[in-house]
C-alpha positions, 0 to 999 in steps of 0.5 A: 247044951245050946242056950240062948238069950232073947233081949227085947226092947220095944222102940224098934219093933214093927210100928213100935214107938214113933210119936211121943206125948210126954214120955214113951210110957204115956204115948198112945201106941205104947200098948200096941208096941208092947204087943208087937214086941211080944209077937217078935220075941215069941217068933225068935224064941220059937225059931230057936227051939225049933232049930234045936235050942235046949234053953231060951230065956226071953229078957224084957229089957225095956224100961223097968222090964215089965212090958210083954204079954208073957202068956203069948210067948212059947211055953218052953221059954224062961222069962227074965223081967224086972229092973236092973240091979247094977248090971245089964244082962241077967245072969249072963255067963259063958254057957250061952251059945248066942244072943238075939236082939229084938226091937232095938233102935239107933244110937242117940246121935244117929240122924233121922232115926226114929226114937233114937237114944242110948239107954236114956233119952233124957240123960245122954247125948252119946256114949263112947267106948275107947273113943267110938260111939255105940248105941244100945245094940253095940254096948250090949254086944260088947258086954256079952263079948266079954263073956265070949257070947256072940250076938247072932241076930238083930231086928229093928229099923234100918238105921240100927241095922246099918250102925250095928252091922258095921261092927258085927257084919256076921249077924243076921238081921230083919228090918222092921221099918224105915226111919224117916225122922225121929218121929216118922217111919214107914213100917212093914206089917207087924205080922209079916215082920214076926214071920221074917224074924222066925225065918231069920233067927232059924238062919242065924242058928244054922250059922252059929259056927260063923258068929263071933263075940264082939270084943273091945279092948279092956280096961276101956275108956268110957265117955258119957256126954249128958243132955244137961249140965246138971246131969254132968255136974252130979254124975256118980260114975266112978273109974276102975280106981274108985275115983269120979270120972273127970269132967271134960267139959260142961256136959261130958264125963270120961274115965277108965273102967273095967267093963262098959257095963260099969255105965249101969252102976250109976249115971 
């Protein structure tokens, strides 16, 4: 049985989010970004089914997990939505054949990358695993890799594609736009991107035997650098022995954990 998860964010879709008025959720083009995220997710899911997939779950993982126009998705899909409960992936196990990442964006410290952040733009300056900084795509892939599940495809801006293919060179990708700065892009037409994603995911499916889980050494060292001193002061991150992460400096906490998913327990 071929079973897949399509993980969907919104900042990295065509056009997407590139200007901010207060927060992402109050930005003028957020409705358009959510519609395009739906289009791109629908293209990926349909490509998987048309290639022979038996089951596809579309996982709405932006913010509180209630962003897409679900009626526009392929009717063969199942849908995972809602906020995280002490875990990143919903019900991920070894039965999945692969994961597709749609609308992802660059890590917090990636220069000139549009909407660059790692899980929380207001909380983190960076997240490192075993001394290496990763963004959401890398951390999600590492969590999936602990289950033996490979990421097979990624779509997003040029910066996230560059940083992700450095550690997972086997994946198929579609560039949705070029980042010029944190708030400026040149985007492909949204409908053209949906077509490219459909073809890209189909190509990834034909290469399933070449796809590899992204494996990190565990237990692993997890380092979180916060944006504000008080965030670090009141951090509730615990190591694998149940002790608070050590305070490295005014902004940084570090500890040994069993999985990078422990980041999701309490920031």
